[in-house]
C-alpha positions, -999 to 999 in steps of 0.1 A, spaced: -55 -300 -379 -28 -312 -355 6 -317 -371 8 -351 -353 -24 -364 -368 -19 -394 -390 -38 -397 -423 -49 -432 -433 -67 -443 -465 -88 -474 -459 -93 -493 -492 -123 -517 -490 -145 -536 -514 -175 -515 -505 -191 -495 -477 -222 -516 -478 -240 -519 -444 -244 -556 -452 -207 -564 -454 -186 -574 -425 -154 -556 -437 -175 -524 -441 -189 -527 -406 -154 -533 -392 -139 -501 -408 -170 -481 -399 -166 -492 -363 -129 -483 -363 -137 -448 -377 -167 -444 -353 -146 -450 -322 -112 -435 -332 -96 -403 -319 -96 -377 -347 -68 -357 -330 -45 -387 -336 -58 -403 -368 -79 -392 -397 -96 -418 -419 -107 -415 -456 -120 -444 -478 -117 -458 -513 -139 -486 -526 -150 -501 -559 -187 -505 -553 -200 -485 -583 -209 -494 -619 -206 -466 -644 -210 -441 -615 -240 -459 -600 -237 -473 -565 -241 -511 -563 -256 -510 -527 -286 -491 -516 -278 -492 -479 -243 -480 -473 -221 -459 -450 -208 -435 -477 -229 -405 -469 -227 -409 -431 -189 -410 -433 -188 -379 -454 -209 -361 -428 -184 -372 -402 -157 -355 -422 -142 -384 -442 -136 -383 -479 -148 -413 -499 -133 -421 -533 -154 -447 -553 -139 -463 -584 -157 -486 -608 -160 -523 -599 -128 -543 -608 -148 -574 -618 -165 -555 -646 -133 -541 -662 -100 -546 -645 -81 -522 -668 -106 -494 -660 -103 -502 -622 -65 -500 -624 -66 -468 -643 -90 -452 -619 -70 -463 -588 -40 -448 -605 -58 -415 -610 -70 -414 -573 -35 -420 -560 -20 -395 -584 -44 -369 -572 -46 -375 -534 -20 -402 -525 6 -378 -512 -19 -367 -485 -16 -400 -467 9 -415 -442 -6 -450 -444 -28 -469 -469 -46 -499 -453 -59 -523 -480 -86 -548 -471 -87 -563 -507 -59 -589 -510 -67 -597 -547 -65 -560 -556 -35 -551 -535 -12 -558 -565 -27 -526 -579 -37 -506 -548 -4 -510 -528 17 -507 -559 1 -473 -566 6 -463 -530 43 -472 -532 47 -452 -565 34 -420 -548 57 -425 -519 34 -439 -492 59 -457 -470 36 -477 -448 13 -501 -468 -9 -524 -447 -26 -555 -461 -54 -569 -441 -67 -606 -443 -104 -611 -435 -109 -646 -448 -94 -681 -447 -100 -687 -484 -98 -664 -514 -130 -675 -532 -158 -701 -534 -150 -706 -571 -121 -728 -582 -112 -706 -612 -113 -675 -590 -89 -691 -565 -65 -699 -593 -68 -663 -605 -64 -649 -569 -33 -669 -560 -8 -649 -581 -27 -616 -575 -24 -622 -537 13 -631 -540 21 -599 -560 0 -578 -536 19 -591 -506 51 -580 -522 40 -544 -520 28 -547 -484 51 -534 -456 28 -546 -428 3 -574 -423 -29 -575 -402 -55 -602 -399 -89 -606 -382 -78 -640 -368 -49 -664 -367 -66 -686 -393 -71 -657 -417 -35 -645 -411 -19 -679 -418 -40 -683 -449 -28 -651 -466 6 -645 -450 19 -680 -443 50 -678 -421 53 -640 -426 46 -621 -393 12 -605 -389 -8 -587 -362 -43 -598 -352 -68 -569 -347 -101 -583 -335 -134 -575 -353 -146 -553 -324 -182 -541 -323 -201 -517 -301 -212 -544 -276 -238 -523 -258 -257 -518 -291 -261 -555 -296 -272 -565 -261 -305 -584 -259 -335 -561 -257 -368 -577 -248 -388 -546 -260 -371 -546 -294 -378 -584 -296 -415 -577 -290 -419 -548 -314 -399 -563 -343 -415 -597 -340 -449 -579 -343 -436 -560 -374 -423 -592 -390 -455 -612 -381 -436 -636 -358 -454 -648 -327 -436 -645 -294 -434 -683 -289 -422 -690 -325 -387 -704 -326 -366 -682 -350 -334 -693 -368 -313 -663 -378 -287 -659 -406 -268 -627 -414 -246 -619 -443 -244 -612 -480 -265 -635 -502 -235 -650 -520 -223 -686 -524 -197 -682 -496 -225 -679 -469 -241 -712 -480 -276 -700 -474 -293 -725 -497 -279 -753 -474 -292 -733 -444 -327 -732 -459 -326 -769 -466 -316 -777 -430 -344 -753 -418 -369 -771 -440 -362 -804 -422 -363 -785 -388 -396 -770 -398 -411 -804 -403 -406 -811 -366 -413 -775 -354 -440 -761 -377 -442 -728 -358 -405 -721 -366 -394 -692 -387 -362 -683 -404 -349 -647 -406 -322 -639 -431 -306 -604 -430 -286 -592 -460 -288 -590 -498 -266 -599 -527 -263 -614 -562 -278 -648 -552 -311 -635 -538 -331 -647 -568 -316 -682 -565 -323 -683 -528 -359 -672 -533 -363 -701 -558 -350 -726 -532 -373 -712 -505 -403 -716 -529 -393 -751 -539 -391 -761 -502 -426 -746 -497 -412 -722 -471 -423 -688 -486 -445 -681 -456 -419 -689 -429 -386 -677 -443 -382 -640 -441 -357 -623 -464 -355 -589 -446 -328 -574 -467 -303 -549 -454 -316 -532 -423 -301 -503 -403 -316 -518 -371 -296 -550 -375 -284 -547 -339 -320 -549 -326 -330 -577 -350 -306 -602 -332 -330 -599 -303 -357 -613 -325 -337 -645 -331 -333 -676 -309 -303 -691 -326 -276 -679 -350 -269 -702 -379 -237 -699 -400 -230 -729 -423 -204 -709 -444 -181 -724 -470 -153 -702 -456 -148 -672 -433 -122 -652 -415 -137 -641 -382 -171 -629 -392 -184 -597 -376 -220 -610 -376 -209 -639 -354 -194 -614 -329 -227 -595 -330 -248 -626 -325 -227 -636 -295 -231 -601 -280 -268 -606 -283 -265 -638 -263 -275 -661 -291 -265 -697 -291 -245 -702 -323 -241 -730 -348 -214 -730 -374 -199 -753 -400 -164 -765 -395 -153 -741 -423 -158 -712 -398 -126 -708 -378 -128 -720 -342 -116 -686 -331 -151 -673 -340 -164 -690 -309 -151 -662 -286 -173 -670 -257 -168 -708 -259 -205 -714 -263 -208 -723 -301 -215 -756 -318 -196 -767 -350 -206 -794 -375 -191 -807 -407 -209 -799 -440 -204 -836 -448 -227 -846 -420 -262 -857 -431 -292 -834 -430 -307 -852 -400 -276 -846 -379 -277 -809 -388 -314 -807 -379 -308 -825 -345 -278 -803 -337 -299 -772 -346 -326 -784 -322 -300 -789 -294 -286 -755 -300 -321 -740 -296 -325 -758 -263 -295 -740 -248 -314 -707 -246 -300 -672 -246 -265 -667 -230 -267 -637 -207 -229 -637 -198 -218 -632 -234 -214 -594 -235 -191 -594 -205 -171 -623 -219 -166 -605 -252 -155 -573 -234 -130 -593 -214 -116 -610 -245 -110 -578 -264 -140 -575 -288 -153 -540 -281 -151 -515 -310 -136 -489 -287 -108 -511 -275 -99 -523 -310 -101 -488 -325 -75 -478 -299 -53 -508 -307 -54 -500 -344 -45 -464 -338 -15 -476 -316 -5 -499 -344 -4 -471 -369 15 -449 -345 41 -476 -340 45 -479 -378 53 -442 -380 77 -444 -351 97 -471 -369 104 -448 -399 
């Protein structure tokens, strides 16, 4: 091990393959220079020692030489979570030059423990432009976020919108949610094979949604818009990639809209990069976002994208997206979705994303340089 190698502990909600934050930190590790920086990970995606997510990066990262420290989910027992975080930092905290926390409402504990064991550089990272889709949770998170910021020595955000939300007037650095662009480029052969696997005909229009099945993503609304769209285009299909706590509720809405045969809940897939080629349009009517990794992936695949106004305008990196208010009536959403379909696939998108700084390789380098500057400022 080089004496100059920096050791960074990434603290994330989970290492689920379905979560955007997980995909971001995975990409940063995948494209980093091990001679300069070593990454380990801590997350709270277990319950009584049982992993909460079936498809995850934990084992792959361990094979790559990273250590992974799971603690029990904070939402089940905050005291236990705090105790376990304390134990982890007591045991291994002195090994790290930097702790990089991607959990603002847990930073009050994580970054405090990092400070107590003498970690001088404590990074807080904002990935969203809201703290929760539930009012009571927003009330709870406001003081937790404020305390967490007190222990942060450096601030990073995925977008200006996300940075202003969490940090206000405090300075922060934007690090883009870079992805391996070449892996998401449109592939006609994958489109053909995967459409056959999913029982989708080549000419069927496909609306795609990607993300955790949680309230924030607003998938019940997406299904209702699609139901109206399906009336006009009976061959249309909807493909939803992801899983989460609200799956059963979403299944009920799909059934009530009589769409069980045309809405495909594909779950968490390891070939997600190829599944974007199956889609014809990417649909994201979220209640809030930061700068979603899935939207970057969709643009890399050349998909015309449709977003709610609650998704930051910065998400439209290629300048090809369409935005609409959630207050608009369902007929306007349906017509806008139809117009988005008619634009067709955008073949220039991968080059535009590369030019505008959204490759995983480029952003992994920027993040390493950011860490190195922090250490130089000691």
